[in-house]
MOPAC internal coordinates of N, CA, C and O (Angstrom, degrees):
PM7 1SCF
backbone

  N    0.0000 0     0.00 0     0.00 0    0    0    0
  C    1.4085 1     0.00 0     0.00 0    1    0    0
  C    1.5278 1   110.02 1     0.00 0    2    1    0
  O    1.2310 1   121.27 1   -57.06 1    3    2    1
  N    1.3178 1   115.17 1   122.94 1    3    2    1
  C    1.4365 1   114.73 1   179.66 1    5    3    2
  C    1.5359 1   112.66 1   -84.73 1    6    5    3
  O    1.2310 1   120.83 1    -3.40 1    7    6    5
  N    1.3682 1   116.02 1   176.60 1    7    6    5
  C    1.4335 1   123.59 1  -169.17 1    9    7    6
  C    1.5382 1   107.19 1   -65.10 1   10    9    7
  O    1.2310 1   117.69 1   137.80 1   11   10    9
  N    1.3727 1   122.01 1   -42.20 1   11   10    9
  C    1.3748 1   122.96 1  -177.62 1   13   11   10
  C    1.5670 1   115.08 1   -61.40 1   14   13   11
  O    1.2310 1   122.64 1   143.58 1   15   14   13
  N    1.3573 1   112.55 1   -36.42 1   15   14   13
  C    1.4373 1   114.63 1   179.12 1   17   15   14
  C    1.5470 1   109.03 1   -76.20 1   18   17   15
  O    1.2310 1   117.41 1   143.42 1   19   18   17
  N    1.2418 1   122.54 1   -36.58 1   19   18   17
  C    1.5174 1   124.96 1   173.81 1   21   19   18
  C    1.5430 1   109.18 1   -57.53 1   22   21   19
  O    1.2310 1   121.27 1   136.28 1   23   22   21
  N    1.3138 1   115.18 1   -43.72 1   23   22   21
  C    1.5448 1   118.45 1  -173.45 1   25   23   22
  C    1.4912 1   105.83 1   -68.61 1   26   25   23
  O    1.2310 1   120.31 1   135.52 1   27   26   25
  N    1.3448 1   117.02 1   -44.48 1   27   26   25
  C    1.4601 1   123.95 1  -177.83 1   29   27   26
  C    1.5643 1   111.41 1   -61.92 1   30   29   27
  O    1.2310 1   122.21 1   137.36 1   31   30   29
  N    1.3674 1   113.37 1   -42.64 1   31   30   29
  C    1.4529 1   117.39 1   177.79 1   33   31   30
  C    1.4943 1   108.00 1   -67.11 1   34   33   31
  O    1.2310 1   118.86 1   138.34 1   35   34   33
  N    1.3026 1   119.78 1   -41.66 1   35   34   33
  C    1.5227 1   118.84 1   176.76 1   37   35   34
  C    1.5509 1   114.26 1   -57.26 1   38   37   35
  O    1.2310 1   121.32 1   134.93 1   39   38   37
  N    1.2955 1   115.08 1   -45.07 1   39   38   37
  C    1.4063 1   121.15 1   177.24 1   41   39   38
  C    1.5600 1   114.61 1   -60.57 1   42   41   39
  O    1.2310 1   122.44 1   144.83 1   43   42   41
  N    1.3530 1   112.93 1   -35.17 1   43   42   41
  C    1.3922 1   120.32 1  -179.87 1   45   43   42
  C    1.5661 1   108.53 1   -66.19 1   46   45   43
  O    1.2310 1   122.41 1   131.17 1   47   46   45
  N    1.3429 1   112.99 1   -48.83 1   47   46   45
  C    1.4758 1   122.21 1   179.91 1   49   47   46
  C    1.5323 1   111.97 1   -61.28 1   50   49   47
  O    1.2310 1   120.79 1   140.67 1   51   50   49
  N    1.3143 1   116.09 1   -39.33 1   51   50   49
  C    1.4443 1   114.80 1   177.90 1   53   51   50
  C    1.4667 1   112.17 1   -70.21 1   54   53   51
  O    1.2310 1   118.49 1   145.33 1   55   54   53
  N    1.2377 1   120.49 1   -34.67 1   55   54   53
  C    1.4683 1   121.80 1   173.82 1   57   55   54
  C    1.5328 1   113.60 1   -61.95 1   58   57   55
  O    1.2310 1   120.88 1   147.03 1   59   58   57
  N    1.2802 1   115.93 1   -32.97 1   59   58   57
  C    1.4788 1   123.15 1  -179.34 1   61   59   58
  C    1.4765 1   105.51 1   -73.25 1   62   61   59
  O    1.2310 1   117.31 1   136.86 1   63   62   61
  N    1.3286 1   122.72 1   -43.14 1   63   62   61
  C    1.4630 1   126.64 1  -171.37 1   65   63   62
  C    1.6238 1   105.87 1   -73.76 1   66   65   63
  O    1.2310 1   123.28 1   143.39 1   67   66   65
  N    1.2931 1   111.31 1   -36.61 1   67   66   65
  C    1.5425 1   114.38 1  -178.42 1   69   67   66
  C    1.5979 1   111.22 1   -69.83 1   70   69   67
  O    1.2310 1   121.03 1   153.06 1   71   70   69
  N    1.3483 1   115.63 1   -26.94 1   71   70   69
  C    1.3847 1   116.49 1   175.30 1   73   71   70
  C    1.5084 1   115.13 1   -73.53 1   74   73   71
  O    1.2310 1   119.86 1   167.65 1   75   74   73
  N    1.2637 1   117.87 1   -12.35 1   75   74   73
  C    1.4988 1   125.00 1   173.29 1   77   75   74
  C    1.4656 1   115.35 1   -83.19 1   78   77   75
  O    1.2310 1   120.67 1   161.96 1   79   78   77
  N    1.4164 1   116.33 1   -18.04 1   79   78   77
  C    1.4039 1   119.92 1  -172.84 1   81   79   78
  C    1.5550 1   110.04 1   -73.15 1   82   81   79
  O    1.2310 1   122.55 1   -33.83 1   83   82   81
  N    1.3565 1   112.72 1   146.17 1   83   82   81
  C    1.4464 1   116.90 1  -179.66 1   85   83   82
  C    1.5203 1   106.10 1  -102.86 1   86   85   83
  O    1.2310 1   121.44 1   -76.66 1   87   86   85
  N    1.3215 1   114.84 1   103.34 1   87   86   85
  C    1.4785 1   123.06 1  -172.87 1   89   87   86
  C    1.4982 1   111.28 1   -82.26 1   90   89   87
  O    1.2310 1   119.76 1   -42.61 1   91   90   89
  N    1.3244 1   118.07 1   137.39 1   91   90   89
  C    1.5073 1   121.82 1  -179.62 1   93   91   90
  C    1.5447 1   112.16 1   -68.70 1   94   93   91
  O    1.2310 1   119.20 1   -31.24 1   95   94   93
  N    1.2856 1   119.12 1   148.76 1   95   94   93
  C    1.4093 1   123.00 1   176.00 1   97   95   94
  C    1.6065 1   107.60 1   -76.32 1   98   97   95
  O    1.2310 1   120.78 1   -14.46 1   99   98   97
  N    1.3896 1   116.11 1   165.54 1   99   98   97
  C    1.3836 1   117.48 1   179.60 1  101   99   98
  C    1.5366 1   109.57 1   -63.46 1  102  101   99
  O    1.2310 1   115.97 1   143.92 1  103  102  101
  N    1.1777 1   125.25 1   -36.08 1  103  102  101
  C    1.4049 1   129.85 1   179.99 1  105  103  102
  C    1.4986 1   113.99 1   -62.80 1  106  105  103
  O    1.2310 1   121.34 1   132.62 1  107  106  105
  N    1.3775 1   115.04 1   -47.38 1  107  106  105
  C    1.4230 1   120.84 1   172.70 1  109  107  106
  C    1.5143 1   113.55 1   -64.01 1  110  109  107
  O    1.2310 1   120.52 1   142.39 1  111  110  109
  N    1.3203 1   116.61 1   -37.61 1  111  110  109
  C    1.4965 1   117.42 1   175.53 1  113  111  110
  C    1.5296 1   110.57 1   -60.92 1  114  113  111
  O    1.2310 1   121.21 1   130.21 1  115  114  113
  N    1.2699 1   115.29 1   -49.79 1  115  114  113
  C    1.5290 1   119.97 1  -175.92 1  117  115  114
  C    1.5130 1   108.02 1   -61.48 1  118  117  115
  O    1.2310 1   119.41 1   136.96 1  119  118  117
  N    1.2925 1   118.72 1   -43.04 1  119  118  117
  C    1.4917 1   125.20 1   176.07 1  121  119  118
  C    1.5253 1   111.95 1   -53.76 1  122  121  119
  O    1.2310 1   121.57 1   126.12 1  123  122  121
  N    1.3134 1   114.60 1   -53.88 1  123  122  121
  C    1.4428 1   120.44 1   177.63 1  125  123  122
  C    1.4408 1   115.24 1   -64.22 1  126  125  123
  O    1.2310 1   116.81 1   144.32 1  127  126  125
  N    1.2881 1   123.66 1   -35.68 1  127  126  125
  C    1.4544 1   130.83 1   173.47 1  129  127  126
  C    1.4800 1   106.20 1   -62.19 1  130  129  127
  O    1.2310 1   118.48 1   127.87 1  131  130  129
  N    1.3246 1   120.50 1   -52.13 1  131  130  129
  C    1.3886 1   119.78 1  -178.92 1  133  131  130
  C    1.5126 1   113.41 1   -56.87 1  134  133  131
  O    1.2310 1   120.13 1   138.55 1  135  134  133
  N    1.3304 1   117.36 1   -41.45 1  135  134  133
  C    1.5020 1   122.32 1  -178.45 1  137  135  134
  C    1.6262 1   106.92 1   -64.85 1  138  137  135
  O    1.2310 1   119.32 1   136.60 1  139  138  137
  N    1.2596 1   118.91 1   -43.40 1  139  138  137
  C    1.4676 1   121.21 1  -178.32 1  141  139  138
  C    1.4982 1   107.69 1   -63.68 1  142  141  139
  O    1.2310 1   118.53 1   138.88 1  143  142  141
  N    1.3031 1   120.40 1   -41.12 1  143  142  141
  C    1.5275 1   119.62 1  -177.60 1  145  143  142
  C    1.4063 1   107.21 1   -70.71 1  146  145  143
  O    1.2310 1   115.78 1   141.07 1  147  146  145
  N    1.2915 1   125.61 1   -38.93 1  147  146  145
  C    1.4251 1   125.23 1  -176.39 1  149  147  146
  C    1.5659 1   108.48 1   -71.14 1  150  149  147
  O    1.2310 1   119.37 1   131.45 1  151  150  149
  N    1.2779 1   118.80 1   -48.55 1  151  150  149
  C    1.4357 1   122.29 1   175.89 1  153  151  150
  C    1.5303 1   113.32 1   -53.86 1  154  153  151
  O    1.2310 1   121.79 1   133.71 1  155  154  153
  N    1.4545 1   114.17 1   -46.29 1  155  154  153
  C    1.4492 1   117.66 1   178.21 1  157  155  154
  C    1.5812 1   111.98 1   -58.53 1  158  157  155
  O    1.2310 1   121.19 1   138.38 1  159  158  157
  N    1.3512 1   115.32 1   -41.62 1  159  158  157
  C    1.3654 1   119.51 1  -174.92 1  161  159  158
  C    1.6130 1   110.12 1   -69.23 1  162  161  159
  O    1.2310 1   121.32 1   143.98 1  163  162  161
  N    1.3266 1   115.08 1   -36.02 1  163  162  161
  C    1.4673 1   114.81 1  -178.89 1  165  163  162
  C    1.4781 1   106.50 1   -72.86 1  166  165  163
  O    1.2310 1   117.02 1   137.75 1  167  166  165
  N    1.3813 1   123.27 1   -42.25 1  167  166  165
  C    1.4541 1   124.30 1   177.05 1  169  167  166
  C    1.5391 1   111.67 1   -58.02 1  170  169  167
  O    1.2310 1   119.96 1   137.93 1  171  170  169
  N    1.3253 1   117.68 1   -42.07 1  171  170  169
  C    1.5274 1   124.36 1   177.96 1  173  171  170
  C    1.4790 1   105.66 1   -57.20 1  174  173  171
  O    1.2310 1   119.91 1   128.00 1  175  174  173
  N    1.3887 1   117.77 1   -52.00 1  175  174  173
  C    1.3548 1   120.65 1   179.38 1  177  175  174
  C    1.5378 1   120.34 1   -60.06 1  178  177  175
  O    1.2310 1   122.65 1   139.77 1  179  178  177
  N    1.2608 1   112.52 1   -40.23 1  179  178  177
  C    1.4699 1   122.72 1   170.23 1  181  179  178
  C    1.5517 1   116.10 1   -56.14 1  182  181  179
  O    1.2310 1   124.08 1   125.83 1  183  182  181
  N    1.3138 1   109.77 1   -54.17 1  183  182  181
  C    1.4358 1   121.45 1  -177.43 1  185  183  182
  C    1.5582 1   106.41 1   -66.75 1  186  185  183
  O    1.2310 1   119.11 1   141.58 1  187  186  185
  N    1.2927 1   119.29 1   -38.42 1  187  186  185
  C    1.5206 1   118.45 1  -179.94 1  189  187  186
  C    1.5108 1   111.42 1   -70.95 1  190  189  187
  O    1.2310 1   119.83 1   144.69 1  191  190  189
  N    1.3264 1   117.92 1   -35.31 1  191  190  189
  C    1.4861 1   117.96 1   179.18 1  193  191  190
  C    1.5248 1   107.37 1   -73.47 1  194  193  191
  O    1.2310 1   118.07 1   142.10 1  195  194  193
  N    1.2455 1   121.27 1   -37.90 1  195  194  193
  C    1.4848 1   125.98 1   178.94 1  197  195  194
  C    1.5025 1   108.88 1   -60.65 1  198  197  195
  O    1.2310 1   122.00 1   132.12 1  199  198  197
  N    1.3642 1   113.78 1   -47.88 1  199  198  197
  C    1.5542 1   115.27 1   177.68 1  201  199  198
  C    1.4989 1   116.47 1   -67.50 1  202  201  199
  O    1.2310 1   121.13 1   148.45 1  203  202  201
  N    1.3144 1   115.44 1   -31.55 1  203  202  201
  C    1.5458 1   121.15 1   175.77 1  205  203  202
  C    1.5755 1   107.51 1   -67.09 1  206  205  203
  O    1.2310 1   119.65 1   136.96 1  207  206  205
  N    1.3793 1   118.27 1   -43.04 1  207  206  205
  C    1.4049 1   119.01 1  -177.79 1  209  207  206
  C    1.6140 1   111.33 1   -66.83 1  210  209  207
  O    1.2310 1   122.66 1   137.01 1  211  210  209
  N    1.3192 1   112.50 1   -42.99 1  211  210  209
  C    1.4909 1   116.35 1   179.28 1  213  211  210
  C    1.5325 1   109.97 1   -64.61 1  214  213  211
  O    1.2310 1   119.71 1   137.90 1  215  214  213
  N    1.2405 1   118.16 1   -42.10 1  215  214  213
  C    1.4562 1   123.90 1   178.34 1  217  215  214
  C    1.5067 1   111.38 1   -58.66 1  218  217  215
  O    1.2310 1   120.75 1   135.73 1  219  218  217
  N    1.3335 1   116.16 1   -44.27 1  219  218  217
  C    1.5531 1   113.06 1   178.04 1  221  219  218
  C    1.5156 1   113.93 1   -77.58 1  222  221  219
  O    1.2310 1   120.70 1   152.83 1  223  222  221
  N    1.2752 1   116.27 1   -27.17 1  223  222  221
  C    1.5675 1   119.01 1   173.23 1  225  223  222
  C    1.4430 1   108.56 1   -63.93 1  226  225  223
  O    1.2310 1   120.56 1   125.57 1  227  226  225
  N    1.3476 1   116.53 1   -54.43 1  227  226  225
  C    1.4460 1   122.96 1  -177.90 1  229  227  226
  C    1.5879 1   115.17 1   -57.48 1  230  229  227
  O    1.2310 1   123.67 1   141.68 1  231  230  229
  N    1.3564 1   110.56 1   -38.32 1  231  230  229
  C    1.4703 1   117.77 1  -179.95 1  233  231  230
  C    1.5090 1   107.97 1   -66.81 1  234  233  231
  O    1.2310 1   118.47 1   142.60 1  235  234  233
  N    1.3449 1   120.52 1   -37.40 1  235  234  233
  C    1.4665 1   123.71 1   174.98 1  237  235  234
  C    1.4952 1   114.32 1   -64.55 1  238  237  235
  O    1.2310 1   122.71 1   132.19 1  239  238  237
  N    1.3515 1   112.42 1   -47.81 1  239  238  237
  C    1.5131 1   117.38 1  -179.26 1  241  239  238
  C    1.5818 1   111.64 1   -64.17 1  242  241  239
  O    1.2310 1   118.97 1   141.43 1  243  242  241
  N    1.3330 1   119.56 1   -38.57 1  243  242  241
  C    1.4789 1   120.38 1  -176.29 1  245  243  242
  C    1.5560 1   113.13 1   -89.74 1  246  245  243
  O    1.2310 1   119.37 1  -171.22 1  247  246  245
  N    1.2485 1   118.80 1     8.78 1  247  246  245
  C    1.5184 1   122.86 1   177.26 1  249  247  246
  C    1.3794 1   113.48 1   -66.37 1  250  249  247
  O    1.2310 1   120.10 1   180.00 1  251  250  249

């Protein structure tokens, strides 16, 4: 089997597998994106406040 036939066979199999995928709707995708952005913002806020607290505590300890 030459390389061209292998490549063609690979692309055919990829097409078959992609037809089996359950793709999200636009509304589901937008909802998931919103959740990811909100959770990322909350985690950034939490880590930022945690870092600020430790920075101030450690600056008082090492004075």
